[in-house]
MARPALUM-160386 format. One record per residue: residue in one letter; x, y, z of N, C-alpha, C, O in turn. Coordinates in steps of 0.1 Angstrom, whole numbers, plus 5000, padded with zeros to 4 digits. Layout:
residues N
AXYZXYZXYZXYZ/...
END
This chain:
residues 710
M500949885000500050005000500950125000501850145009/P500750224991501550344990501250435002500250425009/F502150525005501950615016500850715012500750755000/P499950745021498750835017499250975014500351015017/A498451045006498751175001498751275012499351385011/S498051255023497951345034497951275048497451165049/T498551345057498651285071498951395081499351505077/V498851365093499351445104500251365113500051245114/L501251425119502151345128501651315142502251235149/G500551375145499951355158498751455160498551545152/Y497951435171496751505173496551525187497051445195/P495851635192495651655206495051535213494251465206/R495251525226494751405233494051435246493551335252/I493951555250493251585263491751595262491051595272/G491251605249489851615247489451765245489951855252/P488451785236488051925233487552005245487752125246/R487051935255486551995267487351945280486851945291/R488651905277489551855287488951735295489051715307/E488351645287487751525293488751445299488551385310/L489951435294491051345300491451405313491651335323/K491651535314492051595327491051565338491451525349/R489751575335488751545345488751395349488551365361/A488951315339488951165342490151135350490051055360/L491351185347492551155355492451205369492751125378/E491951325371491851375385490851305393490951285405/A489751255386488751175393489351045397489150995408/Y490150985389490850855392491850875403491850795412/W492650975402493651005413493051025426493550985437/D491851095426491251135439490351015444489751035455/G490250905437489350795441487950815438487150735443/R487550915430486150935426485750845414484550845410/A486750785408486450695396487450585397488550585403/D487150475390488050355390488750345376488450435367/R489550255375490350235362489450215350489750265339/A488350145352487450125341486850255336486650275324/D486550355345486050485341487150555333486850615322/L488350555338489450625330489650555317489850635307/D489650425316489850355303488750395293488950405281/R487550405298486450435290486550575283486250595272/V487050675291487250815286488350805276488150875265/G489450735278490450725268490050665255490350715245/A489250555256488750495244487850585236487850595224/D486950665243486050765237486850865229486550905218/L487950915236488751025230489550975217489651045207/R490050855218490750795207489750775195490050815184/A488550725198487550705187487150835181486950845169/Q486950935190486551065185487651125176487351185165/A488951105180490051155172490051095158490151155148/W490050955157490050885145488850925136489050945124/R487750935142486550975135486651115129486251135117/T487251205136487351345131488351345120488051405110/L489551275121490551285111490051215098490251265087/A489351105100488851035088487751115081487651115069/G486951175090485751255084486251375076485451415068/K487451425079487951535072488651495059489251575052/G488751365057489351315045490851285046491451275035/L491351285058492851265059493151125055492451025058/G494251115047494650985042495250885052494950765052/G496150935060496950855070496550885084496850995088/L496050795092495650815105496750765115497150645114/P497250845124498150795134497450725146496350755149/S498150625152497650575165498850575174499950605171/N498550535187499550535198500050685201501150695206/T499250785196499650915200498850965213499151065219/F497850885216497150915229497950865240498650765240/S497950945251498650905263497850945276497251055275/E497850865286497250905298498051005306497451075315/Y499351015303500151115310501151175301501251305299/D502051095295503151145287503651035277503750925281/H503851075265504250975255505750925257506050815253/V506551005263507950955266507850855278508550755277/L507050885288506750785298506250655292506550545296/D505350665283504750545276505850465269505850345269/T506850535263507950465256508850395267509250285264/A509050455278509750385289509050255293509750155295/V507750265294506950145297507050045286507249925288/L506950095274507150005262508449925262508449805259/L509549995266510849925266511149855279512249805280/G510249865289510549795301511449875310511949825320/A511550005308512450095316511650145328511450265330/V511250055337510450085349511450065361511649945364/P511850165368512750135379512150045390510950045392/D513049975396512549875406511649935417510749875422/R511950055421511250115432509750145429509050175438/Y509450135416508050165413507250035409506050035409/R507949925407507249805402506249745411505249685407/D506449765425505449705434504349805438503549775447/Q504349925432503250025435501949975429501949905418/P500850015434499549975428499350015414498749945406/D499950135410499850185396501250235393501450355394/P502150155388503550195386503650315376504450405378/Y502750315366502850425356502650565363503450655361/F501550575371501350705377502250735389502550845393/A502850625395503850645405505050705399505650795406/M505450665387506650725381506350875377507250955378/A505050905373504751035369504551135381504951245380/R503951085392503451175402504051145416503951225425/G504751025417505250985430504150935439502950935436/T504650875450503750825461504150885474505050975475/A503450855485503750905498505250885502505850975508/K505750775497507150745501508150745490509350755493/T507750755478508650755466508450875457507350895452/P509450955456509351075447509151025432509550915429/P508551115424508451075410509751085402510751135408/L509751045390510851065381510951215378510051295379/R512151255373512351395370511551435358511151345350/M511251565357510351615346511051735340511651815348/T511051745327511651865321510951895307509951825304/K511351995300510652035288510951955276512151915274/W509951935268510151855255510651955244509952035239/F511951945242512652035233512352185236512552225247/N511952255226511752405228510252435229509752535224/T509452345236508052365238507752375252508652365261/N506452415256506052425270505452285274504752285285/Y505652185267505152055271506251985280507451995276/H505951925291506851865300506751715298505751655298/Y507951645297507951505297508651445309509451515316/I508351325312508951245323510251185318510251115308/V511351225325512651175321512851025325512850995337/P513050945315513150795318514450765325515450835324/E514450655333515650595339515850455332514950375333/L516950435326517150305320517850215330518950235335/G517150105334517750015344518649915338519149945327/R518949805344519949715340519449645327520249615318/N518149605327517649525316516449585310515549635318/L516349585297515049635290514349515286514849405283/R512949525285512149415281510849475274510149545281/L510749445262509649505254508249465260508049345263/D507349565261505949535264505049625255504849745258/A504649565244503849645234502349635235501649655226/T501949605248500549595250499749715245498749695238/K500149835249499349955246499249975231498149995226/P500349985223500250015209499449905202498649945192/L499649785205498949675198497449685201496649655192/A497049725213495649735217495049845209493849835205/E495749955207495150075200495050035185494050085179/I495949965179495849925165494549835164493749865155/A494349745173493149665172491849745175490849715168/E491949835184490849925187490450005175489250015172/A491450055168491150135156490550045145489550085138/R491049925143490549835133489049795136488249785127/A488749785148487349745152486449865148485249835146/L486949985147486150105143486250125128485750225123/G487050045121487150055106488250135102488250185090/H489250155110490450245107491750165107492050105116/E492450175096493850125096494750245100494550355095/T495650225109496450335114497950305113498350195111/R498650415115500150415115500550435130500550555134/P501050335137501450355151502650445152503550445143/V502650535162503750635163504450605176503850585187/F505750615176506650595187507750695188508150745177/V508150735200509450805201510550715196510650605200/G511350775187512450695181513550665191513650725201/P514350565187515350515197516450615200516850625211/V516850695190517950795193517350905202518050945211/T516150955199515551055207515251005221515451075231/F514750885222514550825236515850825244515750865256/L516850775238518150765246518650905249519150925260/H518451005240518851135243518051205254518651265263/L516751185254515951235264516151175278516051245288/A516551045278516850985290518151025296518550985308/G518951095288520351125293521151005295522051005303/A520950895288521650775290522950765282523150845272/D523750675285525050655278524750605264524050515262/P525250685254525050645240525450495237524950435227/A526350445245526750305243525650205245525750085241/R524550255251523350165253522450155241521450085241/L522750225230521950225218521650085213520550055209/P522750005211522449875206521449795214520549725209/E521449805227520549745236519149795234518149715233/V518949925232517649985229517149935216515949905214/L518049925206517649885192517149735192516349705184/D517749655202517249525203515749525205514949445199/E515249605214513849615217513049675205511849625203/Y513549775198512849825187512749725175511749725168/E513749645174513649535164512549435167511849395158/K512449405180511349315184510049385182509049315177/L509949515184508749585182508349575167507149555163/L509249595158509049595144508449455140507549445132/S509049355145508649215142507149195147506349135140/L506849245159505449225164504449305155503449255152/L504849425151503949505142503749435129502649435123/A504849375123504749305111503749185112502949165103/A503849115123502949005126501549045126500648965124/E501349175130499949225131499549295118498449355117/R500349275107500049325094499949475094499149535086/V500749545102500849685102501749725090502849675088/E501249815081501849855069503049955072504149945066/W502750055080503650165082503850185097502850175105/V505050225102505250275115506050405115506850425106/Q505750485125506350625125507250625138506750605149/F508550665136509450685147509750835147510350885137/D509450895158509651045159511051065164511451015175/E511851145157513251175160513551325160514351365152/P512851395168513151545169514551565173515151675171/A515251475180516651495184517551515172518651565173/F517051475160517851495148518051635144518851675135/V517151725149517351865146518251945157518452065156/T518751865166519651915176521051875171521251855159/D522051875180523351835176523651685179524851645180/V522551605180522751465183523051395169522451425159/P524151315169524451245156523451145152522751085160/F523451125138522551015133523050885137524250855138/A522050795139522450655142521150575141520050635140/A521250445141520150345143519450295131519050185130/Y519250375120518250335110518850245099518050185092/D520150235098520750135089520349995095519949905088/R520449985109520149855115518649835115518249715111/L517849925118516349905119515849885104514949805102/G516449955095515949935081516349795075515749745066/A517349735082517749595077516949485083517149365080/V516049515092515149405098514349345086513749405078/A514449215086513949135074512449155072512049185061/D511749135083510249135082509749245090509649235103/R509449355084509049475092508049565084507949545072/P507349655091506549755084507449855077508649855080/K506949925068507750035062507950145073507050165082/L509050215072509450315082509250455078509750495067/L508550535086508550685084509350735096508950725108/V510450805094511250875104510851015104511051085094/A510251065115509751205115510751295123511051275135/T511351395116512151495123511351625123510551655114/Y511451695134510651825135511251925145512151885153/F510752045145511152155153512452225147512952315153/G512852195135513952265128514452185117513852085112/D515652225112516352165100516952035105517652025116/A516851925097517551805100518751785091519251675089/D519251905085520351895075521551815079522051735070/P522051825091523351745094523151595093524051525089/V521951545096521751395095521051355083520951235080/L520551445075519651415064520351325053519751235048/P521651355050522251265040522351125044522051035036/A522651105057522750965062521350905062521150785059/L520350985066518950925067518450895053517750795051/V518750975043518350955029519050825024518450755016/A520250805028521050695023520650565030520950455026/S519850575041519450455049518350385042517750435033/P517950265047516850185040515450235044514450175039/V515250345052513950385055513150435043513750485034/E511850405043511050435031510650585030510450645020/A510450645042509850775042510450865053510850815064/I510550995051511051095060510151205061509651265051/A509751245074508951365076509851485079510751475088/L509751595072510551715074509651825079508651855073/D510151905088509552025093509952135083511052185084/L509052175074509352275064508752415068508652505059/V508252425080507852555086509052615093509352735092/H509652535101510852585109512152545103513252575109/G512152475092513352435085513152465070512052485065/A514252465063514252495049514152365040514352255045/V513752385028513752275018515152225016516152305015/P515352095017516752035015517352075002516652114992/T518652055001519352084988519851954982520451964971/L519751844988520251714983519151644975518051664978/P519551554966518551474959517751384969518351334978/L516451374966515651284975515051174967513951124971/T515651134956515151034947514850904955515750864963/D513750834952513350704958512950714973512750614979/K512750834978512250854991510850924991510551004982/I510050885000508750955003509051055013509651035023/I508751185010508951295019507551345024506751385016/V507351335037506151395042506451535045507151565055/A506051625037506451765037505551835047504351865045/G506151875059505451945069505352095066506052175072/V504352125058504052265054502952335062502752455061/V502252255071501252315079501752305094502152195099/S501852415100502552425113501752355124500552375126/G502452275132501952215144502252285156501852245167/R502852405155503252485167502652615169502852675179/D501852665159501152795161499752785156499252675152/V499052895157497552895154497252985141496153025139/W498253005133498053085121497653005109498152895108/R496853055101496452985089497652965080498553055080/T497752865073498852835064498752925051497752935045/D499952975048500053055035499952955024500952885021/R498852955017498552845007499652854996500152754991/G499852974991500852994980502252944984502852874976/A502652984995503952945000504052795002505152734999/A503052735008503052595010503152514997503852424996/L502352554987502352484974503752504968504252404962/A504352614969505652634963506652544970507552494963/T506552524983507452434990507252294986508252214984/L505952254984505752114979506352084966506851984963/Y506152184957506752164943508252164944508952084936/A508852244953510352244954510852104959511852054954/V510152044968510551914973510351804962511151714961/R509251814955509051724944510151734933510551634928/D510651854931511651874921513051814925513951794917/L513151774938514351704943514251554940515151474944/G513151504934513051364930512251284940512051164938/A511651354950510951274960509451254956508851324948/S508851144962507451134962506951214974507451194985/V505951294972505651394983504251364988503251354981/A504151365002502851365009502851495017503851545021/V501651545019501451665027501151635041500351545044/G501851705050501651675064501851805073502051915068/T501851775086502051885095503551885099504251785097/S504052005104505452015107505751935119506951895121/S504851905128505051825140503651775144502651795137/S503551705155502251675161501451795163501951905166/L500151785162499151895165498851905180497951975184/M499551825188499251835203499651965209499251995220/H500352045202500752175207499852295204500052405207/V498652265197497652365194496352315199496052205202/P495352415201494052375206493252295195493752285184/Y492152245199491352155190490652225179490952195167/D489852325182488852365172488552515173488052555183/L488852585163488552735162487052755164486652865168/D486252665160484752685160484252695174483052735177/L485052655184484652665198484852805204484652835216/E485352895196485753035200484853145194485353215185/P483653165199482753255192483153405196482653495189/D483953425206484253565210485353635203485553755204/L486053565195487253625188486753715177485753695171/D487553825176487353925165487353855152488153775149/D486453895143486353835130487553855122487953755115/A488253965122489453995114490553895119491353845111/L490653885133491653795138491253645135492153565131/R490053605136489653475133490053435119490353315116/A489953525109490253495095491653455094492053395083/R492553485104493953455103494353325110495553285110/L493353265117493653155126493253015121492353005113/A493952915126493652775123494052695135495252695139/F493152625142493452535153493652395147493752375135/A493752285155494052155150493152105139493552065129/D491852115142490852065132490952145118490852085108/Q491152275119491352355107492652315100492752315088/K493652285108494952245102494852115094495452095084/V494052025100493851895093493151925080493551865069/A492152015080491452045067492452115057492352085045/E493352195062494352255054495252145047495552155035/V495652045055496551945049495851875038496351845027/V494551835040493751765030493651855018493751805007/D493251975020493052065009494352095001494352094988/L495452105008496752125001497152004993497752014982/A496851884998497151754991496351754978496951714968/A495151794979494351794966494851894956494951864944/A495152014961495652124952497052084946497252104935/F497852014954499151974949499051864939499651864928/A498151774941497851664932497351714918497651664908/S496551824919495951884907496951974899496652024888/G498052004906499052104900498652244900499052324892/E497852274910497352414912498552514913499552484919/A498352634906499452734907499652784921498752774929/T500852824924501152864937500452994942500053004953/G500353094933499653214937500453304946501653274949/P499953424950500753514958500853464972500053394977/V501953514978502253484992501553595001501653714998/S500753555010499953645018500753695030501753635034/A500353815035500953875047500353835059499153795060/R501053825070500553795083500853905093501553995090/G500153895104500453985115499654115115498954145105/G499854195125499254325126500154435121501154415114/S499854555125500654675121501954665128502154615139/V502954725121504254745126504454885130504154975122/V504854915142504955055147506355085149507255005149/D506655215151507955265154508255235168507755295177/R509155135170509355085184510755125189511255065198/V511355225183512755255187512655315201511955415203/S513255245210513255285225514655315230515655265224/A514655395240515955415247516455295253515655205257/P517755275253518355155260517855155275517655255281/A517755025280517355015294518455075303519655055301/V517955135314518855195324519355075333518554995337/R520655065336521154965344520954995359521055105363/R520554895366520554905381521954915386522854885379/G522054955398523454965404524054835406523454725404/P525354825410526054705412525454625424524754685432/Y525554495424524854415434525254455448524454455457/A526554485450526954515464526154635469525754635481/A525954735461525254855465523754815467523154865476/R523254735458521854695460521654615473520654635480/R522554525475522454445487522454525500521654505509/A523254625500523354715512522054795513521554815524/A521454835502520254915502519054825507518054875512/Q519154695504518054605507518154545522517254465526/E519154585529519254535543518054585551517854535562/R517454685547516254745554515154635555514254645563/L515154535547514154425547514254345560513254295565/G515454345566515654275579515354125579514754075588/L515754065568515553915566516553835574517653875575/P516053725580516953635587517853545577517553555565/P518853475582519453375573518453275568517553245575/L518753215557517853125551516353175551515453105556/P516053285544514753335544513753235537514153165528/T512553225543511553135537510553215529510153325533/T510153155518509153215509508553115500508952995500/T507553145492507053065482507253125468507653245467/I506853055458507153105444506053205440506253285431/G504853205446503853305443502453265444501653325451/S502053155437500653115436500253025448501152945453/F499053035453498452945462497352865456496952905445/P496752765462495752685455494652755449494052855454/Q494352715436493152775429492052685432491852575427/T491152725442490052645446488952645436488852725427/G488052545438486852545430486052665431485352715422/E485952725443485252845446485752965437485053045432/L487152975437487753075429487453065414487053155407/R487552945409487252915395485752945392485453005381/A484952915401483452935399483153085399482353135391/A483853165408483653305408484153375395483453465390/R485253325390485753385377484753355366484453445358/S484253235366483253195356481953275357481353315347/S481553295369480353375371480553515367479553585362/L481653575370481953705366481953725350481353815345/A482553625344482653625329481253615323480953675313/A480353535330479053515325478053625328476953625323/G478553725336477653835341476753795352475853875355/D476953685358476153635370476653695383475953675393/L477853745383478453795395479053935392479753955383/G478654035401479054175399480554185402481154115410/V481154295396482554315399482854345414483854295419/S482054415420482254445434482254325443483054305451/E481254235441481154115448482354015445482953955454/Y482754015432483953935428485153985436485953905441/E485354115436486554165442486554145457487654125463/K485354135463485354105478485753955480486453935490/R485453875471485853735472487353715470487953635477/I487853795461489353795459490053845471491053785476/E489553955477490154005489490153905500491053895508/A489053835502488853745512489853625511490453585520/E490153585498491153485496492553535498493353455504/I492853655495494153705497494353715512495453685517/E493353755520493553765534493753625540494553605549/R493053525535493253385539494753345537495353285546/V495253375525496653335522497653415531498653345536/I497453535533498353615542498353565556499353545562/R497153535561497053485575497753345576498353315586/L497553265566498153135567499653145567500353075575/Q500253225558501653245558502253305571503253265576/E501453395577501953445590501953335600502853325608/R500853265600500753155610501853055609502352995619/L502253025596503252925594504652975596505652905598/G504753115597506053175600506953205588508153205589/L506353215576507153245564507653395565507053475571/D508853415560509553545561509053645551508853765554/V508953605538508553685527507253625522507153515518/L506153715522504853665518504453695504505153775497/V503453625499502853655486501353675488500853635498/H500753725478499253745479498453625474497253615476/G499153525468498553405464497953395450497653295445/E497853515443497353525430495953465427495753395417/P495053485436493753425434492953485422492053425417/E493353605418492653675407493153625393492653665383/R494253535393494853495381494453355377494553265385/N493953345365493753205360494953135355495053015356/D495953215351497253165346498253275346497853395344/M499553245348500553345349500853425337501453525337/V500453365325500553445313499253495308499153615304/Q498153415308496953465303496453585311495853675305/Y496653595324496153705332496753835326496053935325/F498053835323498653955318498153985304497954095300/A497953875296497453895282496053965282495754045274/E495253935293493953995294494054145297493054215295/H495154195301495354335305496254405297496654525300/L496754345286497654415277497054425263496454335258/D497254545256496754555242497654465234498854435237/G497054405223497854325214497554175215498054095207/F496854135226496653995229495153965227494254055229/A494853845224493453785225493553655233494553585232/V492453625240492453505248491253415243490253475237/T491253285246490253195241489453145253489853155265/R488353075250487553005259487952865261488052815272/H488252795250488552655250489852615243490052505238/G490752715242491952685235493052615244494152665245/W492652505250493552435259494552355252494352295241/V495752355258496852275253497552205265497652265275/Q497852085263498452005274499852055277500652075268/S500052075290501452115295502151995301503251965298/Y501451915310501951785314500751715321499951785327/G500651585320499651515327498251565325497751585314/S497651605336496251665335496351825335495351885334/R497551875335497652025335497652075321498352035312/C496752175319496552235306496652385307496352445318/T497052455297497052605296496252645284496052575275/R495852775284495252835272496252945267496053065272/P497152915259498053015254497353135248496553115239/P497653255252497053375245497553385231498553325227/I496853465223497253485209497753635208497053725210/L499053645206499753775205499753815191500553765183/H498753905187498553925173498854075169498854105157/G499154165178499354305175500454365184501154285191/D500554495183501554565191501154565206500054595209/V502054535215501854525229502054655236503054715235/R500954695244501054815252500354785265499354705265/R500754855276500054845289499354975291499955085291/A497954965292497155085293497055135307496855255310/A497255045317497055085331497754975340498054865335/P497955005353498554905362497754785362496554785361/I498454665363497754535363497654475376496654415380/T498754475384498854395396498854485409498654435420/L498954615407499154705419497954695429498254695441/R496754685424495654685433495654575443495454595455/W495954455438495954335447497154325456497154285467/T498354365450499554365459499454465470499854435481/A498854585467498754685477497754645488497954665500/F496654575484495754515494496454415503496254425516/A497254325498497954225506498854295515498954255527/R499554395511500554465520499854535531500454555542/S498554575529497854645540497454555551497054595562/L497554425549497154325559498254275568497954205578/T499554315565500654255573501754355574501954445565/D502654335584503854415585505054335579506154385580/R504854215574505954145568506154185553505154225547/P507254165547507454195533506554105524506453985526/V505954175514505054105505505654125491505954245487/K505854025483506354035470505354075460504154025460/G505654165451504854185439505254075429506354045427/M504254025422504453905413504153935399502953965395/L505153925390504953945376505553835368506453755373/T505153825355505653725346506653795336506253905332/G507753735334508753805325508453805311507553735306/P509053895303508753915289509053785280508253755271/V510153715283510353595275509353495277508853425267/T508953475289507853375292506553405287505853325282/I506153535288504853575282504853545267503853505262/V505953575260505953545246506053395243505353345234/A506853325251507053185248505853105250505553005243/W504953145260503753075263502553135256501353115261/S502753205245501653265237501853215223502953165219/F500853225215500953205200501253345195500453435195/V502453355189503053485186502953525172503053445163/R502653655170502653715156503953685149504953675155/T503853665136505053625128505553735119506453705111/D504953855119505453955110506554045116507154125109/L506954015129508054085135509053985140508753875143/P510354025140511353935147510953905161510453995168/L511153785166510753755179511453845189510853885199/R512653885187513353975196512554105198512454165209/D511954165187511254285188509954265196509554355203/V509254155194508054125201508354115216507654175224/V509454045220509854035234510154175240509854205251/T510854265232511154395237509854475240509854545250/Q508854465231507654535234507054485247506554565255/V507054355250506454305262507354345274506854375285/A508654355272509554395283509254535287509354565299/D508954625278508654765281507354765289507154855298/A506354685286505154675294505354635308504854685318/V506254525310506554475323507354585331507054605343/A508254655324509054765331508054865337508354925347/A507054905329506055005334505354955347505155025356/E505054825347504454765359505454765371505054795382/V506654725368507754735379507854875385507954885397/A507854975376507955115381506755145390506955215400/D505555105386504455145395504455075408504155135418/L504854945408504954875421506054935430505854955442/S507154975424508255035431507855165437508055195449/A507155245429506655375434505655365445505555455454/A504955255446503955235456504655175469503955155479/G505955155469506555105481506654955482507054905493/V506354875471506554735472507954705474508754745465/P508454635484509854615487510554505479511754505477/I509754405474510354295466509454275454508154265456/I510054255443509254235430509854115424511054105421/Q509054015421509553885415509053885400507853895398/V509953875391509653875377510153735372511353715370/D509253645369509553505366509953485352509253545343/E510953405349511253365335511453215334512553175330/P510453135337510652995336510852945322511352835319/A510553025312510752985298512053035292512253015280/L512953085300514153135294514953025287515453045276/R515052905293515652795287514852735275515452675266/E513552745276512652685266512852745252512852665243/L513052875251513252935238514652915233514952965221/L515552855240516952835236516952755222516352655222/P517552815212517652735199518152595201519052575210/L517752505193518152365195519552335191520152245195/R520052425182521452405177522352505185522052625186/H523452455189524452535197524852665190525052765196/S524952655177525452775169524552895171525053005168/S523352875174522352995175522053035189521353135191/Q522652965199522252985213522753115219522053185226/A523953155216524553265222523853395218523553485227/E523453405206522753525201521353535209521053645213/Y520653425209519353425216519553465231518853555236/L520453405238520653435252521053575254520653635265/S521753635245522153775247520953865247520853955256/W520053855237518953945237517853905247517053995251/A517753775250516753735261517153795274516253845282/V518453785278518853845290518653995290518254055300/E518954055279518854205278517354245280517054345286/A516454165275515054195276514654185291513854265296/Y515154085298514854075313515354195320514654255328/R516554235317517154345324516454475320516354565329/R515954485308515054595304513754605313513354705317/A513154485314511954475322512054515336511154565343/T513254485342513454505357514254635359514554665371/S514654705349515554825351514854935358515555025364/S513554945359512855055366512755025381512255115388/A513354915386513254895401514454965407515654945403/P514255055417515355115424516255015431515854895433/D517455055435518354955441517854895454518154785458/G517054975461516554925474515354825472514954765482/V514854805460513854705458514454575454515254575444/Q514254475461514854345458514154275447512954245447/V514854245436514254185424514554035425515653995426/H513453955424513553805424513253755410512453825402/T513753645406513253575394513053425397513553375408/H512353355389512153215391512253135378511653185368/L512853015378512952925367512652785372512952755383/C511952705363511552575368511552475356511252515345/Y511852345359511652235351512052255336511352225327/S513352295335513752325321515252315319515852385311/D515952215326517352195324518152325325518952355317/A517852405336518452535337519952525339520652625338/D520452415343521952395345522652425332523952445333/Q522052415321522652435308522852585305523652615296/I522252675312522252815309522552905322522053015323/V523452845330523652915343524253055341523953155348/A525153065331525753195328524753305324524753415328/A523753255316522653355313521753385325521353505326/I521553285333520753315345521453415354520853505360/D522753395355523553495362523453635356523453735363/G523453635343523353765335522053835337521953955335/L520953765342519753835345519953935356519154035356/D520953915364521254015375520154035385520054135391/A519353935387518353935398519053935411520053865413/D518453995421519053985435518853845441519753805448/V517753785437517453645442516853565431515953605424/T517453445429516953355419516453225426517153165433/T515153195424514553065429514452975417514053015406/I514852845419515052765407514652615411514952575422/E514152545402513752405404515052325408516052335402/S514952245418516052155422515552025428516251925427/A514452025435514051905443513751785433514251675435/R512951815423512551695414513751645406513751525403/S514651735404515851685397517051645406518151625402/H516651635419517551575429518851665430519951605431/G518751795430519851885432520851895421521951935422/R520351855409521251855397521851985394522951995389/I521152095397521552235395522652275404523452365400/L522852215416523752275426525152285422525752395424/P525752185416527252205412527452325402528452385402/S526352345394526552455384526452595390526852695383/V525852605402525652745408526552765420526352865427/A527552685421528452705433529152835433529452895444/A529352895422530053025421529053145421529353265419/F527753115422526653215421526853315432526953275444/D526953445429527353545440526153625445526353735451/R524853585441523753655447522853555453523153435454/G521653605458520753515465520253405456519953425444/L520153275461519653165453518753075462519153045473/G517653035456516752945463516552825456515552815448/P517352725457517152595450515952525456515852505469/G514852495448513652445454513852315463514652235459/V513252315474513552205484512452105484512552005491/Y511352125477510352015475509552035462509352155458/D509151925456508451925443506951945445506251855451/I506452055439505052075441504152005430502952005431/H504751945420503951875410503651735414502951665407/S504051695426503551575432502751595444503051695451/P501751515447500851545458501551495472500951525482/R502651435471503351385483503851505492504151605487/I503751485505504251585515505651555519505851445525/P506651635517507951605521508151625536507451705542/S508851535542509151545557510051655560510751705551/V510151695573511051795577512551745574513351825570/D512751615576514151565574514451575559515651615556/E513551545550513751555536514051695531515051715524/V513251795536513551935532514851985539515552055532/S515051945551516351985558517551935550518552005549/A517451805545518551745538518751825525519951845521/A517651865518517851945506518452085509519352125501/L518152145520518752265524520252245527521152325523/A520552135534521952105537522752085524523952125524/D522152025514522852005501523152145495524252165490/A522252235496522452375490523552445498524452505493/L523552425512524552495520525952435518526952495522/A525952315513527352255511528052325499529252315498/V527352395490527952455479527752605479528452675471/L526852665487526652805487526752865501526452795511/P527152985503527253045516525853065522524853075515/R525853055535524553055542523753185540522553185539/D524553295538523853425536523253445522522753545519/R523453345513522953355500521753265497521053275487/V521453165506520553065503519153095509518953145520/W518153075500516753085504516052955505516552855498/A514952945512514252815513512852835507512052925511/N512552755497511352775489510952645482511852565480/P509752625478509352515469509952525455510552635452/D509752425447510252425434509452515425510052575415/C508252535427507352615418506152665426506052645438/G505152725419503952775425503052665430503252545426/L502152695439501352605446499852595441499052535448/K499552645429498252655425497552525422496352505424/T498352415419497752285416497552195428497052085427/R497952245440497852165452496652205460496052305457/T496352125470495252165479495752235491496952235494/Y494952305498495352385510495952285521496852325528/E495352175522495852075532497252035529498052025538/Q497552005516498851975512499852085514500952065519/V499352205510500252325511500652355526501752375529/E499652355534499952385548500852285554501852325562/A500752155552501652055557503052075552503952065559/A503152095539504452105533505152225537506352225540/L504552345537505152465541505552465556506552525560/S504752405564505052395578506352315580507252355588/N506552205572507852135572508952215567510052205572/L508652295556509752375551510252475561511452495563/V509352545568509752645578510552585589511552635594/E510052465594510752395605512152355600513152365608/A512252305588513652265582514552385581515752375584/A514052505577514852625576515352665590516552705591/H514452665600514852695614515952595619516952635625/R515752475615516752375620518152405613519152395620/N518152445601519452475594520052605598521252625598/R519152705602519652825608520452805620521452865623/A519952705628520552685641521752595640522552575650/A521952525629523152435627524452515627524452625622/P525452455633526752525633527352545619528452605618/
END
């Protein structure tokens, strides 16, 4: 059977109404059993195949659904389940979320996206268990669909696990067994995703896998950039088809004769409509290299929302420029038909909003750290100050109040009273627990990026534009479609109210410019650097207002600093230079006596320590607990305040005093006592108040214990 004329590399899996999220959380909370969770998964898979087939798509993928994470699924597939999880009632979720006694596996970002994957641990022996993909193939066939199962490829899996490359032959043993099993099930095509091929990871594996005697045909999918360094070897290998990201990468220059190329001309990473003329021109250029061409997406569509038709509130002019997952599937099918008919390319259309004169004065530098530290002694903080990252639990009552406000069922005055009551609850709890630097808890914020997008010109937000971040956690990335301006203060009202309730220092909480841009769908008519600069100027205005109001500490978070790092080393220095400059621009309006904090989490920050240092924040809080102190050796020379997270908030488990104390002791072994802060890994919005109170109580006690240590 020839490769179909149209396909996608993957499809969203959380459900158009976040059905998977609700099913997972009900299962975890004991409100549903495994049969209930399995039923929701089966319904979502059936709905996905039905939608794709109904739109006329030629090739349907399977095994792209996951109950938590596709990399974790691959670890289970290969038998990479550490012994400490095997005896748990549900080893899969124990690895993902931990248990009362066993921390979860490490979590970090999937290449340069805001999706988090579970980092596998390769034990002594691997053993294939293909139960899940074979069941999905059979499930699809029962519904009348032949599918192409999709797997993380062996090179990418080994790369993501951080394992010794010498173990590749052992991993390939299991992939060979997998191919044989799929062949026995009469599977025609299999897809191996190898995004690592667009990084600096060398090509390997496919001469061996291509030589398997009885196997399905192989589609090797590269995405998120150019695969040029490995493409000659991949073209020379026995694989039948190669998927190329031709949105974020260029058309190759080498002959592609005798290969099927799945040309990724429809973006899986943004929400803009495909430029039809440009896409057709790209398809013809690939065909001219001698390839047989199929039309596809640049990557899986899991990075975009389901359906634009669920968004009735968007401006008509903006809507005309947008395409979500279902619209992108329709574009793939339409382009395949136009390509087959030889349709002329036509003009290239313009994207984006107006371009304005954005020439701005250079950012004013804050004073040297020694002078700032002296000015900040007025805070009167003890050694090992205790604080949190910012957010406190988002209760059902808070979410209901926001929904009622949006629906017009709750007046602004009553809504604000409820927010004030929640802020007072958070302040009193922190006082009672003995925290040194307090936060207002962010009850007014649905999300750390969306909240600011709702208050800045140039952004639009959605109702149902959910995208999976990890497990059951979803975000609604705003759409940055025009020039960004701040019309009025955004956070001052709530920060000032919190300060009026206590005599302890309260942090003002802001999101940094790189993160706001990274976690939005961004206009494409301006260089990314210019867009970030616009956002930095808006943040700087907010910092100035908070400082003028007497807020003593302002935290400007940049958890996405590492995320936007280009995948190839040759481009990284330039990016880090302007990204660091944007942060310093955003915080330049803070006087020396105002202590500036930043926060980074779950993003292999040890790879960019010099850039983090370059942010020049007075205090940096950073993920450390879930990665077991991996960051500590890299920050030993850090000469400003540092708070390596001492417990993992993405797991429901409560760390003991001894556990938190040991984490603090590890930090104190490499950093001076007067530089170390005690804080969680990240914000607390996903936890319950019961969990938060117990964990923070242990954190405070551990900090006091280490203060008293000689």
